[in-house]
KELUM-419163 format. One record per residue (C-alpha): residue number from 1; y, z, x. Coordinates in Angstrom, 1 decimal, always signed. Each point is the difference from the previous one (the first is absolute). Layout:
# KELUM-419163
     n       py       pz       px
   NUM        Y        Z        X
...
# end
This chain:
# KELUM-419163
     n       py       pz       px
     1    +74.8    +82.3    +60.8
     2     +0.1     +3.3     +1.9
     3     +2.3     -1.5     +2.7
     4     +2.4     -1.4     -2.6
     5     +0.2     +3.5     -1.6
     6     +0.8     +1.7     +3.3
     7     +2.7     -2.6     +0.6
     8     +1.6     +0.5     -3.4
     9     +0.0     +3.8     +0.6
    10     +1.7     -0.4     +3.4
    11     +2.6     -2.3     -1.4
    12     +0.7     +2.5     -2.8
    13     +0.4     +2.9     +2.4
    14     +2.3     -2.0     +2.3
    15     +2.1     -1.0     -3.0
    16     +0.5     +3.6     -0.9
    17     +0.9     +1.2     +3.5
    18     +3.7     +0.1     +0.9
    19     +1.1     -2.7     +2.5
    20     +0.1     +1.2     +3.6
    21     +3.4     +0.1     +1.7
    22     +0.4     -2.4     +3.0
    23     +0.3     +1.5     +3.5
    24     -0.1     -1.3     +3.5
    25     -1.9     +2.7     +1.9
    26     -2.1     +3.1     -0.6
    27     -0.4     +2.5     +2.8
    28     -3.1     +2.2     -0.7
    29     -2.1     +2.7     +1.5
    30     +2.8     +1.7     +2.0
    31     +1.5     +3.4     +0.5
    32     +3.6     -0.8     -0.9
    33     +2.8     +2.4     +0.9
    34     +2.8     -1.2     -2.2
    35     +2.7     +2.3     +1.6
    36     +1.7     +0.2     -3.4
    37     +1.8     +3.2     -0.9
    38     -3.3     +1.8     -0.7
    39     -1.8     -1.5     +3.0
    40     -2.7     -1.2     -2.5
    41     -3.1     -2.0     +0.9
    42     -1.9     -2.9     -1.5
    43     -2.9     -2.3     +0.9
    44     +1.3     -3.4     -1.1
    45     +3.1     -2.0     -0.6
    46     +1.0     -3.3     -1.6
    47     +2.6     -2.4     +1.4
    48     +1.9     -2.9     -1.6
    49     +2.7     -2.1     +1.4
    50     +0.3     +2.1     +3.2
    51     +0.5     +3.3     -1.9
    52     -2.2     +2.8     -1.1
    53     -1.0     -0.4     -3.7
    54     -2.2     +3.0     -0.5
    55     -1.6     +2.9     +1.9
    56     -3.1     +1.8     -1.2
    57     -3.8     -0.2     +0.0
    58     -2.1     -3.1     +0.8
    59     -2.1     -0.3     -3.2
    60     +3.0     +0.3     -2.3
    61     +2.1     -2.5     +1.9
    62     -2.8     -2.5     +0.3
    63     -0.4     +0.1     -3.8
    64     +3.7     -0.4     -0.7
    65     +0.9     -2.8     +2.4
    66     -1.1     -3.6     +0.7
    67     +0.0     +0.2     +3.8
    68     +0.4     -3.0     +2.3
    69     -1.1     +1.8     +3.1
    70     -1.6     +3.3     +0.9
    71     +0.1     +2.0     +3.2
    72     -2.6     +2.7     +0.5
    73     +1.5     +2.7     +2.2
    74     -3.6     +1.5     +0.4
    75     +1.2     +3.6     -0.3
    76     +2.7     -0.2     +2.6
    77     +3.5     +1.5     -0.2
    78     +3.1     -1.8     -1.3
    79     +3.5     +1.2     +0.5
    80     +3.4     -1.6     -0.8
    81     +1.1     -2.6     +2.5
    82     +1.1     +1.9     +3.1
    83     +3.6     -0.1     +0.9
    84     +1.4     +0.5     +3.5
    85     +3.4     +1.5     -0.6
    86     +1.3     -0.6     +3.5
    87     -1.3     -2.7     +2.4
    88     +1.1     -3.1     +1.9
    89     -2.1     -2.9     -1.2
    90     +2.0     -2.7     +1.7
    91     +0.1     +2.1     +3.2
    92     -3.8     +0.4     -0.1
    93     -0.4     -3.8     -0.2
    94     +2.3     -0.6     +2.9
    95     -1.7     +2.7     +2.1
    96     -3.3     -1.9     -0.4
    97     +1.5     -2.6     +2.3
    98     +1.0     +2.4     +2.8
    99     -1.6     +2.4     +2.5
   100     -1.8     +2.8     -1.8
   101     +0.6     +3.2     +1.8
   102     -1.2     +2.4     -2.7
   103     -2.5     +2.6     +1.4
   104     +0.9     -0.4     +3.6
   105     -0.8     +3.2     +1.9
   106     +2.1     -0.6     +3.1
   107     +2.8     -2.2     +1.3
   108     -2.6     -1.7     +2.2
   109     -1.8     -1.1     -3.1
   110     +3.2     -1.4     -1.5
   111     +0.5     -2.1     +3.1
   112     -3.6     -1.2     -0.1
   113     +0.4     -1.2     -3.6
   114     +3.3     -1.7     +0.7
   115     -1.5     -1.8     +3.0
   116     -3.1     -1.1     -2.0
   117     +2.2     -1.2     -2.9
   118     +2.3     -2.1     +2.3
   119     -3.0     -1.5     +1.9
   120     -1.2     -1.3     -3.4
   121     +3.2     -0.9     -1.7
   122     +2.5     -0.8     +2.8
   123     +3.0     +0.9     -2.2
   124     +3.6     -0.6     +1.1
   125     +0.9     +3.5     -1.3
   126     -2.6     +2.7     -0.1
   127     +0.3     +2.3     -3.1
   128     -2.2     +2.9     -0.9
   129     -0.2     +3.2     -1.9
   130     -2.0     +3.2     -0.4
   131     +0.2     +2.2     +3.1
   132     +0.6     +3.7     -0.4
   133     +0.6     +2.1     +3.1
   134     -1.0     +3.1     -2.0
   135     -3.6     -1.3     +0.2
   136     +0.0     -0.2     +3.8
   137     -0.6     +2.6     +2.6
   138     +3.5     -0.7     +1.4
   139     +2.2     +0.4     -3.1
   140     +3.2     -1.1     +1.6
   141     +1.5     -3.3     -0.9
   142     -1.2     -2.9     +2.3
   143     +2.5     -2.1     +1.9
   144     +0.5     -3.7     +0.6
   145     -1.2     +0.2     +3.7
   146     -3.6     -1.3     -0.6
   147     +1.1     -2.6     -2.5
   148     +2.6     -1.3     +2.5
   149     -2.7     -0.3     +2.6
   150     -2.5     -1.8     -2.3
   151     +2.5     -2.2     -1.9
   152     +3.1     -0.6     +2.1
   153     +0.9     -3.2     -1.8
   154     -1.4     +0.5     -3.5
   155     +1.9     +2.3     -2.4
   156     -2.2     +2.8     -1.4
   157     +0.7     +2.2     -3.0
   158     -2.5     +2.7     -1.1
   159     +0.9     +2.1     -3.0
   160     -1.2     +3.6     -0.5
   161     -2.3     +0.5     -2.9
   162     +2.7     +1.4     -2.3
   163     +2.2     -3.1     +0.7
   164     +2.9     +2.3     +1.1
   165     -0.3     -0.4     +3.7
   166     -0.7     -3.0     +2.3
   167     -1.0     -0.4     +3.6
   168     +1.4     -3.2     +1.6
   169     +0.1     -1.5     +3.5
   170     +3.0     -1.1     +2.0
   171     -0.3     -3.6     -1.1
   172     +0.3     +1.1     -3.7
   173     +2.9     +2.3     +0.8
   174     +1.8     -2.8     +1.8
   175     -0.5     -2.4     -3.0
   176     +1.4     +2.6     -2.3
   177     +3.0     +0.8     +2.2
   178     -1.0     +3.6     +0.3
   179     +1.4     +1.8     +3.1
   180     +0.8     +3.5     +1.1
   181     +3.4     -0.4     -1.8
   182     -1.5     -1.0     -3.4
   183     +0.8     +2.4     -2.8
   184     -1.3     -0.3     -3.6
   185     +0.5     +2.7     -2.6
   186     -3.1     +1.2     -1.9
   187     -2.4     +0.0     +2.8
   188     -0.5     +0.3     +3.7
   189     -0.6     -2.1     +3.1
   190     -1.8     +2.4     +2.3
   191     +1.4     +0.1     +3.5
   192     -1.3     +1.2     +3.4
   193     +2.1     +0.0     +3.1
   194     +2.7     -1.8     -1.9
   195     -2.3     -2.9     -1.0
   196     -2.0     -0.8     -3.2
   197     -3.6     +1.1     +0.2
   198     -1.1     -2.6     -2.5
   199     -0.3     +2.4     -2.9
   200     +2.3     -0.9     -2.9
   201     +0.1     +2.2     -3.1
   202     +1.1     -1.1     -3.5
   203     +3.3     -1.8     -0.5
   204     +0.3     -1.7     +3.5
   205     -3.4     -1.7     -0.7
   206     +2.0     -2.5     -2.1
   207     +1.4     -1.5     +3.2
   208     -3.6     -0.8     +1.0
   209     -1.0     -1.4     -3.3
   210     +2.8     -2.6     +0.2
   211     -1.7     -1.5     +3.0
   212     -3.5     -0.3     -1.5
   213     -1.4     -3.4     -0.6
   214     +1.0     -1.4     -3.5
   215     -2.6     +0.6     -2.7
   216     -0.7     -3.2     -1.9
   217     -0.6     -0.2     -3.7
   218     -3.5     -1.0     +0.7
   219     -0.6     +3.1     +2.0
   220     +1.6     +2.2     -2.6
   221     -2.2     -1.4     -2.8
   222     -3.1     +0.4     +2.1
   223     +1.0     +3.6     +0.8
   224     +0.4     +0.9     -3.7
   225     -3.3     -1.6     -1.0
   226     -2.0     +1.6     +2.8
   227     +1.4     +3.4     -0.8
   228     -0.7     -0.5     -3.7
   229     -3.7     -0.5     +0.8
   230     -0.2     +3.3     +1.8
   231     +1.7     +1.8     -2.8
   232     -2.3     -1.4     -2.7
   233     -3.0     +0.9     +2.1
   234     +1.1     +3.6     -0.1
   235     +0.5     +0.0     -3.8
   236     +3.8     -0.2     +0.0
   237     +1.5     -1.8     -3.0
   238     +3.7     +0.9     +0.6
   239     +1.8     +0.5     +3.3
   240     +3.5     +1.4     +0.4
   241     +1.4     -1.8     +3.1
   242     +2.6     +2.3     +1.5
   243     +2.7     -2.4     +1.2
   244     +0.1     -3.8     -0.4
   245     +2.7     -2.6     +0.3
   246     +0.8     -2.5     -2.7
   247     -1.8     -2.9     +1.5
   248     -3.3     +1.8     +0.1
   249     +0.4     +1.4     -3.5
   250     +0.7     -3.5     -1.3
   251     -3.0     -1.3     +1.9
   252     -2.3     +2.6     -1.6
   253     +1.4     -1.0     -3.4
   254     -0.7     -3.6     +0.6
   255     -3.6     +0.6     +1.2
   256     -0.7     +2.2     -3.0
   257     +1.3     -2.6     -2.4
   258     -2.2     -2.6     +1.7
   259     -2.9     +2.5     -0.5
   260     -0.6     +0.0     +3.8
   261     +0.8     +3.7     +0.2
   262     -1.6     +2.3     -2.5
   263     +1.1     +3.4     +1.2
   264     +2.8     +1.8     -2.0
   265     +3.0     +1.0     +2.1
   266     +2.8     +2.5     -0.4
   267     +2.5     -0.9     +2.7
   268     +2.7     +2.1     +1.6
   269     +2.9     -2.2     +1.1
   270     +1.0     +0.6     +3.6
   271     +3.4     +1.6     +0.2
   272     +2.2     -2.7     +1.5
   273     +3.5     -1.3     -1.1
   274     -1.5     -3.4     -0.9
   275     -2.8     +1.6     -2.1
   276     +2.3     +2.4     -1.7
   277     +2.5     -2.6     -0.9
   278     -2.7     -2.3     -1.5
   279     -2.1     +2.4     -1.9
   280     +2.7     +2.3     -1.3
   281     +1.5     -3.1     -1.6
   282     -3.3     -1.4     -1.2
   283     -1.4     +3.3     -1.3
   284     -3.6     +1.1     -0.1
   285     -2.6     -2.8     -0.1
   286     -3.3     +0.5     -1.8
   287     -3.1     -2.1     -0.8
   288     -3.5     +1.2     -0.8
   289     -0.8     -0.1     +3.7
   290     +3.3     +0.7     +1.8
   291     +2.4     +2.8     -0.5
   292     +3.3     -0.1     +2.1
   293     +1.9     +3.1     -1.0
   294     +0.7     +2.2     +3.0
   295     +1.7     +0.1     +3.4
   296     -1.5     +1.4     +3.1
   297     +2.2     +2.1     +2.3
   298     -0.8     +1.7     +3.2
   299     +1.5     +3.4     +0.5
   300     -1.7     +0.8     +3.3
   301     -2.8     -1.0     +2.4
   302     -3.5     +1.4     +0.5
   303     -1.3     +3.4     +1.1
   304     -2.5     -1.4     +2.5
   305     +2.8     -1.7     +2.0
   306     +2.4     +3.0     -0.5
   307     +2.3     -2.3     -2.0
   308     -0.2     +2.1     -3.2
   309     +3.3     +1.8     -0.6
   310     -0.4     +3.8     +0.3
   311     +2.3     +2.9     -0.9
   312     -1.0     +1.8     +3.2
   313     -1.2     -1.4     +3.3
   314     -3.6     -1.2     +0.4
   315     -2.2     +2.9     +1.0
   316     -1.5     -2.0     +2.8
   317     +3.3     -1.6     +1.1
   318     +2.9     +2.4     +0.2
   319     +3.5     -1.4     -0.8
   320     -1.6     -3.1     -1.7
   321     +0.6     -0.3     -3.8
   322     -1.1     -3.6     -0.7
   323     +2.4     -2.3     -1.7
   324     +1.2     -1.2     -3.4
   325     -0.3     -3.8     -0.4
   326     +2.2     +0.2     -3.1
   327     +2.7     +2.6     +0.2
   328     +0.5     +2.6     -2.8
   329     +3.3     -1.8     -1.0
   330     -1.8     -3.3     -0.2
   331     -2.8     +1.5     -2.1
   332     +2.7     +1.3     -2.4
   333     +1.6     -3.4     -0.1
   334     -3.3     -1.8     -0.7
   335     -1.0     +2.5     -2.6
   336     +3.2     -0.4     -2.0
   337     -0.4     -3.7     +0.2
   338     -3.6     +0.0     -1.2
   339     +0.7     +2.6     -2.7
   340     +2.0     -2.4     -2.1
   341     -2.8     -2.6     +0.2
   342     -3.5     -0.1     -1.4
   343     -1.5     +0.1     +3.5
   344     -1.8     +3.0     +1.5
   345     +1.0     +1.3     +3.4
   346     -3.1     +0.6     +2.1
   347     +0.8     +1.7     +3.3
   348     -2.2     +0.7     +3.0
   349     +0.5     +3.6     +1.1
   350     -2.1     +1.8     +2.5
   351     +2.0     +2.9     +1.6
   352     +1.4     +3.0     -1.9
   353     +3.5     -1.1     +0.8
   354     -0.6     -3.5     -1.3
   355     -1.7     +1.3     -3.2
   356     +2.8     +2.3     -0.9
   357     +2.6     -2.8     +0.6
   358     -2.0     -2.3     -2.3
   359     -0.5     +2.7     -2.7
   360     +3.6     +1.0     -0.1
   361     +1.1     -3.7     -0.2
   362     -2.5     -0.5     -2.9
   363     +1.1     +3.1     -1.9
   364     +3.7     -0.8     +0.3
   365     -0.4     -3.7     -1.1
   366     -2.3     +0.8     -2.8
   367     +1.9     +2.9     -1.6
   368     -0.2     -0.2     -3.7
   369     -2.8     -2.7     +0.1
   370     -3.7     +0.4     -0.7
   371     -3.2     -2.1     +0.7
   372     +1.5     -2.0     +2.8
   373     -3.2     +0.5     +2.1
   374     +1.7     -0.3     +3.4
   375     -2.6     +0.5     +2.7
   376     -0.1     +1.9     +3.2
   377     -2.5     -1.9     +2.1
   378     -2.1     +2.3     +2.2
   379     +1.9     +3.2     -0.8
   380     -1.8     +1.2     +3.1
   381     +1.8     +3.2     +1.2
   382     +2.1     +1.9     -2.5
   383     +1.6     +3.4     +0.3
   384     -1.3     +2.5     -2.5
   385     +3.3     +0.3     -1.9
   386     +0.2     -3.8     -0.5
   387     -3.2     -0.5     -2.0
   388     +2.0     +0.8     -3.1
   389     +1.8     -3.3     +0.1
   390     -3.2     -1.5     -1.3
   391     +0.0     +0.9     -3.7
   392     -1.5     -1.0     -3.3
   393     +2.9     -2.2     -1.1
   394     -1.7     -2.9     +1.8
   395     +3.2     -0.8     +2.0
   396     -1.6     +0.7     +3.4
   397     -3.6     -0.8     +0.8
   398     -2.2     +0.6     +3.1
   399     -1.9     -3.0     +1.4
   400     -2.4     +1.2     +2.7
   401     -2.8     -1.2     +2.2
   402     -2.9     +2.6     +0.4
   403     -1.5     -1.6     +3.1
   404     +3.3     +0.7     +1.8
   405     -0.8     +3.7     -0.2
   406     -3.5     -0.5     +1.5
   407     +1.2     -2.3     +2.7
   408     +3.0     +2.2     +1.0
   409     -1.7     +3.4     -0.3
   410     -1.1     +0.1     +3.6
   411     +3.6     +0.0     +1.4
   412     +2.4     +0.5     -2.9
   413     +0.0     +3.8     +0.4
   414     +1.1     -0.4     +3.6
   415     +2.8     -2.3     -1.0
   416     +1.5     +2.2     -2.7
   417     -1.3     +3.5     +0.7
   418     -1.9     +2.5     -2.1
   419     +2.7     +0.6     -2.6
   420     +1.1     -3.5     -0.8
   421     -3.6     -1.3     -0.2
   422     -0.5     +2.1     -3.2
   423     +2.3     -2.4     -1.9
   424     -1.7     -3.1     +1.5
   425     -2.4     -2.3     -1.9
   426     +0.4     +2.4     -2.9
   427     -1.5     -2.2     -2.7
   428     -1.0     +2.7     -2.5
   429     +3.4     +1.6     +0.2
   430     +1.7     -3.3     -0.6
   431     -2.3     -0.7     -2.9
   432     +0.7     +3.4     -1.5
   433     +3.8     -0.6     +0.2
   434     +0.1     -3.7     -1.0
   435     -2.8     -0.1     -2.6
   436     -1.5     -3.1     +1.6
   437     -0.6     -1.4     +3.5
   438     -0.6     -3.6     +1.1
   439     -2.6     -0.5     +2.8
   440     -0.2     -2.9     +2.5
   441     -1.0     -0.7     +3.6
   442     +3.0     -1.6     +1.8
   443     -2.5     -2.6     +1.4
   444     -0.1     -1.4     +2.6
   445     +1.2     +3.3     +1.4
   446     -3.2     +1.5     -1.6
   447     -3.1     -1.8     -1.1
   448     +0.0     -1.9     -3.3
   449     -3.0     +1.7     -1.5
   450     +1.2     +2.1     -3.1
   451     -3.2     +2.1     +0.2
   452     +1.4     +1.5     +3.2
   453     +3.1     +0.8     -2.0
   454     -2.0     +1.8     -2.7
   455     -2.0     +1.9     +2.6
   456     +3.0     +1.1     +2.0
   457     +1.8     +1.1     -3.2
   458     -2.9     +2.2     -1.3
   459     -1.7     +1.2     +3.3
   460     +3.0     -0.1     +2.4
   461     -2.5     -1.1     +2.7
   462     -0.4     -3.0     +2.3
   463     -3.0     -2.3     +0.0
   464     -1.8     +2.4     +2.4
   465     +0.2     +2.7     -2.7
   466     +2.6     +1.9     +2.1
   467     +1.2     +2.7     -0.4
   468     -2.9     +1.7     -1.8
   469     +2.4     +1.9     -2.3
   470     +2.4     -2.8     -0.5
   471     +3.5     -0.4     +1.4
   472     +2.5     +2.2     -1.9
   473     -2.5     +0.0     -2.8
   474     +2.4     +1.7     -2.4
   475     +1.6     -3.4     -0.5
   476     -3.2     -1.9     -0.8
   477     -0.1     -1.8     -3.3
   478     -2.8     +0.2     -2.5
   479     -2.1     -3.1     -0.5
   480     +1.6     -0.7     -3.3
   481     +3.4     +0.3     +1.5
   482     -0.8     -2.3     +2.9
   483     -1.4     -2.7     -2.4
   484     +3.1     +0.3     -2.2
   485     +2.1     -0.3     +3.1
   486     -1.7     -3.3     +0.9
   487     +0.2     -1.4     -3.5
   488     +2.1     +1.3     -2.9
   489     +2.5     +2.0     +2.1
   490     +0.5     -2.9     +2.4
   491     +0.5     -2.3     -3.0
   492     +2.5     +2.5     -1.4
   493     +1.9     +0.0     +3.3
   494     +0.3     -3.8     -0.5
   495     +1.1     +0.2     -3.6
   496     -3.3     -1.7     -0.9
   497     -2.0     +2.8     -1.7
   498     +0.0     -1.9     -3.4
   499     -1.8     -3.0     +1.5
   500     -2.3     +1.4     +2.7
   501     -1.2     +3.1     +1.7
   502     -2.6     +1.1     -2.6
   503     -2.8     -1.7     -2.0
   504     +1.5     +0.0     -3.4
   505     +0.2     -2.5     -2.9
   506     +2.8     -2.5     +0.5
   507     +0.3     +0.4     +3.7
   508     -0.8     -2.5     +2.7
   509     -3.8     -0.2     +0.7
   510     +0.4     +1.1     +3.6
   511     -2.8     +2.2     +1.2
   512     -2.1     +0.8     +3.1
   513     -3.8     +0.5     +0.1
   514     -1.3     +2.5     +2.5
   515     -3.5     +0.8     +1.3
   516     +0.5     +3.7     -0.2
   517     +1.4     +2.4     -2.7
   518     +3.0     +1.3     +1.9
   519     +0.6     +2.7     -2.5
   520     -3.4     +1.6     +0.6
   521     -1.5     -1.2     +3.3
   522     -0.2     +2.3     +3.0
   523     +3.4     +0.2     +1.8
   524     -1.4     -1.4     +3.2
   525     -1.1     -3.2     -1.8
   526     +3.5     -0.8     -1.3
   527     +1.2     -2.1     +3.0
   528     -3.3     -1.9     -0.1
   529     +0.5     -1.2     -3.5
   530     -0.1     -3.8     -0.2
   531     +1.7     -2.4     -2.5
   532     -2.5     -2.1     -1.8
   533     +2.5     -2.1     -2.0
   534     +3.7     -0.3     -0.7
   535     +1.4     -1.4     -3.3
   536     +3.5     -1.1     -0.6
   537     +1.0     -1.2     -3.5
   538     -3.7     +0.1     -0.9
   539     -0.8     -2.5     +2.8
   540     -2.4     +1.1     +2.8
   541     +2.1     -0.6     +3.1
   542     -2.5     +1.6     +2.4
   543     -3.7     +0.7     +0.0
   544     -2.0     +1.7     +2.8
   545     -2.7     -2.3     +1.4
# end
């Protein structure tokens, strides 16, 4: 009788309670930084159909919703899905198949790695990347002499870490038809005693690329999928690929539609006549996971290879100014062409001469317009009087890579001198002028790990905590600014701030779970922060084992 009474009471209570709302996933027991306009925090969130349904406190949400699945964050930190605003995902995938020269401390070590690679792979054309003569005792460019001796019959092409210079042997030069008489605008074929040394800078590298073995569709797919795994492991949910051709963009689209590729992509279309003709007619292309709405243009080369275009000669190489890959007139022409379309113009600019040429072209083409969000990629060395081109009308935005500052700081001052270095890697000044700043890595030039980006942005130090006071610390970002630069401001630079970049109701359920509270942990611990899980569309796409 007593059991029956209890049963009737339970049924009565249940009948009076409101029906719970259906939901797919509850994330509980977390420190959630929403990165909304107030930078508010919470400890739980509810997801339905791949989007955020509600954010708040665990007890209230558990009472309100009928949850299919629960994830206990166990007190760990959750931030919006991390966005790399400038990277080369497809390039990273391809590099995994070649000789890895990153971290080499001498040219002898480069040669050792190439020999070991070829003994194992026996490739018909040896391709590698990652050397940086600035990390060697002898900081002069190497020559082809040793490669000719070791590989007289096998072409060898080894790109510098920044991708803007290449060391090749005589066999590769012969295949490309490069001789002492070869001239290509927008770069340099370095000569010695009237003959090519083997160092090719910027535009002439295209002659070598034409001789590389053909990349099959199978290899391209494998490269994309392997690179995606690395990105998900590091908590990235969106990657901005800075320069892709139509065939790879369409391959990504197909893989995403087949649910074989989960990462969201914002792609910059490589500036070629074929790509311009196709996409300007087609218009922007947007799905939930792919956003094709910008063109990538190269104004100049890189500082490390002295290809960056400077207003005055390099401080460590008199009479050398670097070179424009795209002339000022061509920048003006492209800017006028893009200004009457929906596409953004995203231009690589390193040197102060390249930056002012880009900024002037942007300002002229965008006269009378607002909110076009054209991006200056890198915005690395800017004359003091030119920062004003970045303003709060959202026409011109900076897109920078904080680890470039901490990689280059050892030698950048020698390259440009004490006065020009003051306007270099000036992230705080750029933020103050533009109102937002998008942060990325430029991988595989730098490492993929976005926690290194965060650390470099706020501490201005390398992974050895050098220098103690931080490199040009006046341009450090606060932790809140750095996180916004890796989330909501990066989304804004992509015209995607209404769907991602913060943890808010109605946005995609993209978020990253970290093992440390990056807003509070000791600065030295920031680069040691690990990703515990990565969620895209409410689906766990990576979990640490």
